[in-house]
N, C-alpha and C positions, 0 to 999 in steps of 0.2 A: 504494499499500499504506500502511496506517496505521502510523505510527511507534510503536515500542515505548515510547519515553520522551518523546515530544514533549508539551509542555504550554504553554499560553498564559500568559506571564508579564507581560502588558501592565500588570497592576496594580502590579507592582513598580516601574515607572518613576515611580510616585507622581504621575501627572498631569503629568509633565514635558513630554511632547510626544506627538504621534501617531506611533507607531513603525511603520515599514513592515514588513510580514511577509515572510518568505522566500517566494520564488516557488513552490516546491513541496517537499514533504518528500522527502528522498532515502531510499531504502530502506536499512534497517540492513544493515551489512556482515555477512555470515555468518561466525560464528566456529565453529559446529558444522555440518557438512554437513547441509543440509536444514532447518536451524532458523534462521529469520530474526528472529522476534520472539516474545515471551512475553506475550500479551495476556490480561487477565482478561475476564470476561463483559462488562464495561462498556467495554472497549477501553482502559482505563487501566492503568498499571504502578505498583505500589507500590515506590517507589525505596528504601524502607528495609527491604525483605525481608531476612531473615537467611539465605535459601537461595541458594547460589551455583549457577551453571550447572555441570552435570557435564560433564567433558571439555572444559572451557573453556581456550582458548589465551590465554596472557598477552598483554595488550594495553596499549599506551601511546597516549594521544591527545595530540598536540602541537599547541598552538594558538598561532598567531602572526599578525601583521598580514599577512604575505605568505607564500604557499606556496613551497616550494623547487623552483620550476619556471621554465623559460624558455618563452616563447610567441611564435610568429610565424605569420602567415597565409601559406599556400602561394599563390604568385602564380598558378600554373596552375589549381589546383582551387578556390581561394578558401576552403579549409577551414583551420581552426586546427590547428597542429602544436605539440606540447608535448614537452619533454625535461627531465630532471632537472638542476637547477643544482648541479653538483658542488662549488661553492664555498660553498653555503649551510650554515650551522652546523646548521640543522635536519636536514639530510641526514647530516651528518658525525657527529652525536652518536649515531646509531644504533649505532655501533661499541661504545658503552658498554653496550648491552643484549645479552641472551643471543640466540643465533641463532634460537631458536624464538619470539621476541617479535614480535608484530605491531604495526607502528607506523602510526597513522592521522594524517594531517595535516589541520588545519582552518585556513583562511585565505583571503586574497583573491589574485587574480591581478594581475600587473603591467600587464595590458592590460584594456581595457574590452570586455566581451562583450555583443553585442546581445541583447535580451530573447528573441527567437525562437530564438537559438542556445544559450541557457543550459542548457536541459534536456539536450540532446545532449552538450554540453561537460562538464556535471557527471557524466553517466553514464560518459563516456570517462575522465575524471580519476579517478573512483572505481575503475573496473575496472583501469586501466593503472598507476596510481600510488598508490592508496590515499589520494587527496587529496579532501577535501570543500571545494569552493569556496564562499565567501560573496560573492554578487554584490551589492555595495552599489550603490544608485543613484548616478548621477554626482554630483549635488549633495550627497548625503550623504557620499560619499567625499571630496569636496573640503573640506567643512566639518569632517569628522572628522579626516582625515590632514593636509592642508595647513593646515587651520584650527587646531583645538584642539591637536592633537599637536605640530605644527611651530611654530606661532606663540605658543603659550602654555605648554605643558608643557616642550617642549625647551629654550627659553631659561631658564625658571625653574629647571629641574633643573641647568642649567649656570650658575646664579648671575647671571642677567641679568634685572633688573627693568624693567618698562616705565615708567620715571620720567617720560618725555615721549613723546608720540604718535610722534615721529620715531625713537625708540629702542625700538621693540617695540610689540606690540599689547596694548592693555588687555583685561581680561577681558570676554568676550562670551558671554552666556548662551545665545545661539543656537548658538554653536559647542559649548558644553558639552552642550546637548541632542543635538546631532549625535553627540557622543562617546558619550553614554549609549545612544543609538539604535543606533549601530554595534556597541557591546559587546553589546547584547541580541541582535542578529542573529547574532553569533558564538556566543553562548550557546545560541541556538535550534538552530544547526547541530550543536553538541556534543550537545545533548539528543536530537537525532534518531538518533544512532548509539551513544550511551553505554550500557554495561551498568554501572550505578552500583555494583553489589556487587563487581565485579571490576576494572574499568578504572581506570587512573591517568591523571589529566589534568594536563598540564604547560603552563602558560600562560607566554608569553614577552613580556617588556618592557612599557614604559610605555603602549603603545597600548591595552592591555586591562586596565586596573587595576580597573575596576568589574565586569568579567565574572564574577569569583568570587562576587559577591553574587547574581547571577541563578542561577548553578548551585547555590549553597548553599541558596537558598530552595526550589528544586525537589527537590534531594536533600540532606537534612541531613547525610548521612554520606558524601558524595562525597569521593573521595581526590584532593586538589587541591593542586598545587604552583605556585609562581610564581617566576620569576627576572627581576630587573631588570638590564638590560644598560647602563643609563645611570647617572650618578651620582645619589645621593639627597642633596638639599641640606640644609644645616643648618636647624634649626627657625626661626631668624630669617628665613630666606628662604622656606621652605615655608609658614610661617604666613600669608604674604600672599595665598595662593591662596584665593579665596572658597569653593571647594568642597573645602577641605582635609579636613574630617571624612569626607565621602562617599568620598574616595579612600582614606584610611587604613582606614576600615571595610571597603572592598572588598578591600584587601590582607589584612586580618585575617580575612576569610572563607575564607582558604586554610589549609592545614595546615603548609606550609613555605614560607618566603620566602627567596630567595637573593640575595646581594649579592656583588660582586667583592671588596670590601675591608671591613675593620672600620670604617673611617671612614663609609662609606655606611650600614652597619648601625647604627652608633652614632647617626647623625643620625636614622634612622627610629625607633629606640627612644626617642630624646629627644622626637621629635614625638608619639609615642604617649603618653609620660608627661605632656608639657605640655598637650596638647590633649584627650586622652581620659582622663588620670589613670591610665594603666596602668603598672605596674611590671614589670620583667623580672628573671629570676634565671638563673644558670648552674648546671646540674646535670650533673655528670660530663662536663664539656666541651661541653655543648649549651645554647645560650641559648634560653630559652622565655618567652613572654608568656602570662599567664593571661587569657583573653578569654571571660568568661561561662561558666567551667567547662571550656572547650576550651583546650588548650595549643597556641599557634601557635609553631612553632620557627623559629629564624633560622639560615640556612646562609651561611657566609662562605668562598667559594672562587672564585678567578678562572678564567675559561674558558681553555681551551688551544687549540692549533691541531691540525689533522689532519696528523700527520707523514707518513703514506703519500701523501696528496695532494700535499704540497709536494715530497717526494722524487721522486715520479713526474715532476714538472715538471723537476726538476734533471737527471733522467736523459735528457731529450729532447735530441736532436742539435742542435735549434735553440737550446737554452739554452747549450750548450757553444760553439756557433759565435758566438753573441752575446757571450758572456763574453770570448772571445778578441778579438773586435772592440773591446770596451770597454777591455780591458787595453792593447791597442795604442794606442788613441786617447789614453788618459791615462797612458801610460808615463812613469815618473819623477815622477808626482804622486800625492799622497794624496787619495783621494776621500772626501768626507763626504757621506752620503746622507740625504735627507729624503723621506718618502713621506706625503703628507697630502691629505685632501679640501680643496677650496677652501671654507673655513668660517671664520666669525669666531672660533671657539674654538680653532682648530688652531695659532695663534701663528706662522704662516709669516713674517709681517712682522717679528715680534720675533726670529725665528731669523736673518733676513737682517741685521738691525741688529747682532746678535752677531757674525756673520761680518765685517761691516764693521769692527766694533771690533777683532776679531782681527787683521785685516790692517793696521789703523791702528797697533796696539800692537806688532806683530811684522812689520816690513817685510821681514825675511828669508824670510818664508813666501810672499811674492809669487811666483807662478809655480810654487809647490810644492803648493799646496792648492786644491782646487776643490770647491764645493758643488753637487751635482746634486739639484735639487728636483723630484721628480715630483708633479705636481698632479692628483689624481683629480678627476673631475667633481663639482660641488657637488650635494649631496643635497637641498638646498632653495634657494629663490630669495628675492630680496628686496634691499632697499637695502643692508643690512649686507654681504651676500656681494659685491655689486658694488664697494662701497668697499674691502673687504679685497683683492679682485683688483687693483683699480687701484693701491692702495698697494704691493702686492707687486711689480708690474711697475715702478713708479717707483723703489723702493729697489734692485731688481736692476739696473736700467739705470744708476743712480748709482754702484753699486759697480763695475760693469764699465767704466764711463767713467773712474772714478778709478784703479782698480788693474789694469785689463785692458790688453791689447795686441792686435796683429794676430793673434798665435798663442796667445793666452791669455785666457780668460774665467773669472774666479773664481766666477761664479754662472751655472749653466745651468738654465733653467726648461724642463721638459718638460710642457707644458700640452696634452695630448691623451690619448685612451685608450691605455694601454700594455698590451700583451699580457702574460699571466702569465709566459711564458718570458723576456721581456725584462726584466721587473721583477725576476725571480729572478736574472738575470745581474747586474744592478746591485747587488743585495743581496750577491752573492758577491764582487764586486770591492771594495766599499767598505771602507776601513779603519775608518771610524767611522759609526755611525748616530745621528742626533739626532731625538728626538721632543720637541717644545717646546710642546705644547698647553697652553693656560691652563686648560682643563678638559676631561676626556674620561673616558667611562665605563670603558673598558678599554684599547683600542688594542693590536692584536696585531703591529704593525709590528716592534718589537724581537724578538719571538719568531721571526718569519719570517726576520729578518736573521741571527739566531744559527744557525738550521738551515741556511740557505744558505751561511753561512761554514763550517759543518762539512762540507758537501758530501756526496757519496755515492761508493761504490766505482766505479760506472760513470762518474761525472763525473771522478774522479781519472784513470781510464784515458784518457778522452777528452782530458784536459789534460796527459797525460804527467806526472802528479803522483804522488809516492809516497804510498801510503795511510797510512803512519805519520808523515808530515810533520806538524809542529805546526800546530794551528789557532789563530788569534787573532781577537779582535774587541774593540771598545770601543763602549760605549753612553752617550750623554748623554741623560738622560730627565727630563722635567718631574716634579716631586713632586706635581703636581695630576692625575695620570692613574692609572687603576686598576691598570696593570701595574707601576707603580713599586715597591710593597712587595715584589713577588716577584722583582725584579731586584736582588739584594743586592750584586752586583758592578758595578752601573752607577754612573755619576757623576750624582747627583741635583742638579737645579738649580731655582731659582725663575725661571720664564721671563720674569718682569717685570724681573728684575735683569740688564740687558744685560751689565754688566761680569762678573758671575758666570758667565753662559753663555759669554762669550768666553774666560774663564779655563779653563772646563771643556773647551771645544773645543781649547784649546792643550794641556792635559794629555792629552787623548785622542790627538792626532796626534803628540805627542812621547813617549808612554809606551813603555817598553822592551818587547820582544817577550815576555819571560818573564812579566811581569805581565799583558800582554794574554792570554797563553795561560791563566794561572790564572783570570782573570775569565771567559774564554770557556768553559772546562771546567765551571766552577761553574754558569753559566747553562744550558749544554746539558744537564747532568744533570737539572736541574729541569724544563726545557721538554720534554725527551723523555719524562720519567716522568709529567708532569702535562699530558697532551694532552687533546684534547676528549673522548675516550672515557673517560678517568679522571674528568673533570669530570661527565659525564652519569651515569656509574655511581655516583659518590659522591653526587650529588644524589638519584638515585632510591633508593639505599639508605636515605638519611636520610628520604625521603618515606615509604617503606614503614614505617620505624620510627615516624614521626610518626602514622601512620594505624592502627597495630596495635590500639589500644584503642577504635576507633570503636564497636564493638558491645557494649562492657562498660558503657556509660552510656546513660541516657535522653536523648533529644534532642527539642527542640521549638523552633520559630522564633518570633521576636518582633520587633516594629519594622516600620515602614512604609517603602515606597520603598527608597532606597539606604541607609537606616538599619537595614535588616534584619540580624539576627544569630541565630545558633543558640546556645541555652543547652544545655549538656551537663553533666548531673549524675548522681550515683549512682542506681541504679534505685529505691531506696526513698525518694528525696528528692522531696517534692512541696509544692505550695502549701497552706497551712493554710486549710481552709474554715471560715468563721465559723459556719455552720449545724452543721457536724460537731462543733466543739468546744463550742458552746452546748448541743447535745444531751447530750454527755457531762457538761457542767457541771451541767445540771439534774438528772441522775439520780445524782449523787454527793453524799455527805454531809459530807466533810471534805476541804478543798482547801488546797494549798500553792501560792502564786503568787509567782514571782521575776521581777522586771523590772529590766533595765538602764536607765540614764537617758539619757546622751548618745547620739544616733543611734538610740534605740529609742522612747521616748515623747516626746523632743524632737529635732527634726531637727538634724543636725550642721551644716547650712548656716545655721541660725538664729543671728543675732548675739546676740539676747536669749536667754540660757540659763535664765531663770526660767520655771517651769512655768506654763502658761496656766490661766485659770479653768476651761476645759473639762477639762484634765488633772486638776485638783484635784477637780472635781465627780465625774468618773467613778471616780476612785480612792476617794473617800469612799463612793460607792454600793457598791463592792466590799468595802471594809473594814467597812462597817456590817452586812454579812452575817455572822452568827455562824459560818457554816460555813467562812469564809475566813481564811487567814493570808497576808497580802500583805506582801511585802518589796521595797523598792527596793535593789538591790545595785549600787553605783557606785564608781568610783575617786575621786569628788569628796570634799572634806573634810567632816567632820561638821558644821562651822559652816554651810557652804553648804546642806547637806541639811536641817539643823534649821530654818533660816530659810525655805527654800522650801516645806517641807511642815509648817509650823507649824499650819496649819488642818486637817491630817489627823491627828486624835488617835490613831487606831487603827492607822496604817500603821507597819510595821517598817522600819528603816533600817540598812543595812550600808555604812559609809563607808570610803574608802581601801582598796577591795578586801577588806573584811571585817576590817581591823585594829581598827575600832570597830564595835560592834553595839548596837542599841537596839530592843526589841520593840515599844514604843509611846511616845507622847509623855510618859506619866507615869513611865516606867521610866528607870533610869540607863543611861548608856553603859557597855558592857562592852569591855574591852581584850583583844586577843589575847594569849595566853600564849606565842606562838611566840618572840618576841624583844623584850626590853625594852632591849637594847643598841642604841642609835641613834648611837653615836659615829662611825660611818662617814660620817654626813652631813657632818662637818667635812672629810673627804677629798674628798667628791663635789662639794660646792658650789663650791670654787674652780676645779675642772676644768670644770664646766658654765658658770661665769661666763666662763671663757676662750673657750669656743666661742660663747657668746652675743655677746660683743664682736666676734668674728670673723665672725659670721653675721648679716647684716642681716635683720630680720624674725623672729628667734627670741627666745624668752623662757623664764624659769624659773618653774615653779609650785612653791611650797614647801608641802608638807603636813606634818602632824605625824609621819607614819610614812614619808614618801617624798619624793623630789625628782623632778620631771618637767621634761625639756627639750622644749619645743614648737618645731616649725619649719614649721607649716602656712602661715605668711605669708612664708616665705623663698622664694628661687628654688627651683623644684622639684628641679632637678638638683643644685645646690650644697647645698641643705638635706639631700637624701638622702645625698649624699657625706659631709657633715659628721656626720650621724647615725651613719653606719657607722663613721666614724673615732672618734667619741665612744664608741660602744659598745665598740670594741676597747680604747680608752684606759681606760675605767672598769673593764672586766673585768680588765685587768692590774693596776690599782692596788687593786682590791678582792678580789684572789685569796684573801686570808686573812681576809676580813671576813664577818660573818653577813648578807650582803646579796646580792641578785641583780639583774642588769641585764637589762631586757627592752626590745625595740623594738616599738612598735605603729604605728598609722597616724599619721604625722607627729609621733611622740613617741619619746623615750628615757626610760625610767623606772627608778629604782633604789628598791627596796623591801626589806623584811625577807625573809630566806630562808624559803622554804616557804609564804609568804602568797599565796593566790589566792582567787578567787571560789568555787571548788569547795568549799573548806573551810567557807565560809559556809553553803552549801546542805546540806552534810553535817551541820553542827551543828544547824541549824533542824529538819531532818527527824528527826534522832536525838532532839531534845528533844520533838517531837510524839509520836514512837513511845513514848518512855519515860514520857510524861505520859498515856498511855492514849488518845491521839487520832491514831492512824496515819492518814495521808492516803490517800484512794482516788482522788485527782485531783492531779496535779503538772504545773504549767505553768511554763516558763522561756522568756523572750524576751530576746534580746540581739543585738548587731550586731558586736561586736569580737572580736579573737582571745582577749582575756581571758575572754570569755563562754563560750568553748569548754570551759574548765575546769568551768563550771556544768553544761553539757550532759553532759559525761562523768561528772560527780559524781552527778547525779540518776539516770542510767542504771545506775550502779554501786550506789548506795544502795538504790534501790527493788527491786533484785533480791536484796536481803539476805533470808535465810530467816526472820529474826525478824519480818518483816511478816506479819500475819494474812492479808491479801489483796494481790494485785499491783495497784497503782494504775494508772489510765490516765495515760500520760505524753505531754505535748506539749512537746517541746524544739524551739524555733523560732528560726531566725536571721533577721536583717533583711537582705535583699538576696540575690540568687541567686548563690551562691558555694559552693565546697566547704566542708562543715561536718560536725561530729559530730551536729548536729541532724537530725531526720527531716523537719522542715517548714521552710518559709520564708514570709516576707511581704515584699512589694516594698520598702516604706519605712515611715517613722514614721506616715504617714497611714493605711496599712493596719493598723498596730498600734492606732491610736486607734479605728478601726472595730471591731476585735476587742474592745477593752476596753469600748466602748459596748455591744456585744452582750452581754458578760458582765455589765456593770453593770445593764443593763435587766432581765436575768434575775434579778438579786439584789434588785431593788426589790420591796417587797410590793405586791400588787395591791389595788385598792379592794375592800371587802367585798362590795358589791352586784354588782361585776363577777365576783368569784370565785364567788358563788352562782349567777349566770346561766350561767357557764361550766360548772359542775357539772350544772346542770339541762339545759343544751343537750347535753352529752356523754351524759347518761343517756337523753335522747330519741333521739339518734342510735343508741345501743347497742340500744335497744328495737326500732327499725325495721330495724337492720342484719341481713343474712342470716347464717346460721351460718358461721363461718370454716372454711375447708378446709385441712387440713394439706398442705403442698407436698411432704412426703416420701412419705406413703402414700396421699394422695388422699381420706382419710376425713374426717368431720366432726371439727373440732378439739375434743376433749373435755377433761374435767378430768384424764384420765390423761396427756394430752400436757403439761398444765400442770405 
């Protein structure tokens, strides 16, 4: 069956590699009985249709590296048998959705399926579990998951750089190509089943960070969320990744990005600012990034655990039996529990060194304290994991040899698969739980420990324990893991500080019961109310809110390969066509033209701010046309503008946002009457000087009417922070002064109150009207926030009833961004093309060429057939004229 939404996105990979296609399109899951797909005549689906399916059942598509399934082959029949993995977070988060929500899973299986079995397996998984498998070829899966994900992204996101070949894998573009290829296959599978108008897509974790780019290209308005379960490193670490921009842009092609902690979100935002120049702002508690007119929201909420699943294990008879066995075995001793994967980042060896220090400093604890360290199987292999395992065993052996005896081992390593019921029993027995990882995305071990220490009514009955007996627990947690901020009652430690960890363990095992109870109750209230269902529900609510304005704006895609992004702007906002404006320019008789300087006719990236000979030439062409009144409206000083445009005798200049105005070179400068009191400059200058000395790369620009503090050459984060502080500082000291403080792009400016570029345009247009030369063409081009005043002013002024005719208005901003202007141009190069077109139209044509053109047009008119009126179908007559 043809897929409703399948499209070939091979071009998006930008020639990176030959991407293998999916084996076969899986039929779309039916959401309305009898309706599988909505194909138009050509077999393609318009993903941006405004029409939603009637009777549609709410659906969420969850995309992750692995499906929430267990798989094994039946020995007798040789067929594959599948079952749901009840411990998978993908399965557990369904509890956060309404009961009538359909959840579809897209991901890979943990086993390799032979090619001839894939179609039957895919059909079975779809029908039985609503799972859509992505069958990655063996080599691709190896390079994608074990290669790029585990050898490059995972270490980097955990702050490990490959300084030497023996300490991590260097960047390998072959592995990166495999990562992109795998992400595209996942995207293809989503596109086979998605209804883009209604479905929500939620992508999980770092394995699929460029998948959003593929989906966003096919469906510009797809409702797309992403949650990162690992840490996000600081910009100093992340910027070392050669494909840093591609991954950032991939994440920014979502609508909502989730992180466990503010630290992770802050690092991501810092990377966006430093590498892509994107600023963020917080509105009513929600952090948002403006990305080409789209707002990408940031969600900060740690994942929780599934209370019901854990409590059901605690109610098992085997759990109670094991708990009694452990209590008897360690009777009279305080159990400290650690549960960690065998991983270089889990800090197991550092934990053991802290226990060794604890016993060395507190000899009275010998025989009274035991560390039980459960070692989960390693999720990755490599030299580092083997070294960590060897060191762990050596330290444990040394501690046991030094402080142990025939009947006492201070450290017990359980290095085997431990059943859930047995692990829960150890949680319930332990007086203290320690999580000492040097870096970890979240780590739910402390959460599970708290719930197991709380127990259940059935467990109390099995243990003959009173249901109202006090519950206690203590947690020692590394400050470098994601769960640390949410455990406000835990003892936080720096895992690298062995003495500090040893002291924390001593405090934990000697703490009085009343304090243990208070800490436990505080933790349990949070964990029980912020479970996995709460996390999923909260994320999806924010995703729905982030997507609610999708159809109120016009969207179009731009960029090649993984640099693709969607521009989303108001419906009336479009690129200014040179042909369109030149046509209007030619048919009008009195024109007012306003041009900003920096970032408009001269690029902001240009070091030399002096206008080029090309700029001067085209401006002269326009100024020499008697129909034109041309003004440069800038924040620059009048001396600078006078020097730069000395060869343009007829151009008008408005300096310092209109504080000074000159109609042409032969006229005198006029000064604004708004405020002649500039004594506030004596207050402002010392304050700005203070911030300049404290902020390397900043400087002060002194104007006659204003003072400007520039920080474009300072550190982006520090400069922005200082600018915000300076703004607040100046607003407080100038509260009773006739001055206003404004913040622009890399500047903080103080200028006379009421002064803006909009007043300039109002004055010039009013002068033209009062002089009997009302304009029938008004053009205004600018790039900065200060130019928005001009756009607003011309729209307001030209609607004045005193004008005999309504002029044609062309308010144009430079750059695709939200604006009061109706049009945009991409950059200053586009502005120059526009001015060249207008200048060429203003140049007088050679006389012989003009005569030839009149003669040629007369000839064409003679031979042309009679025109037909499109309205009535008759010959276009003089009556129509």
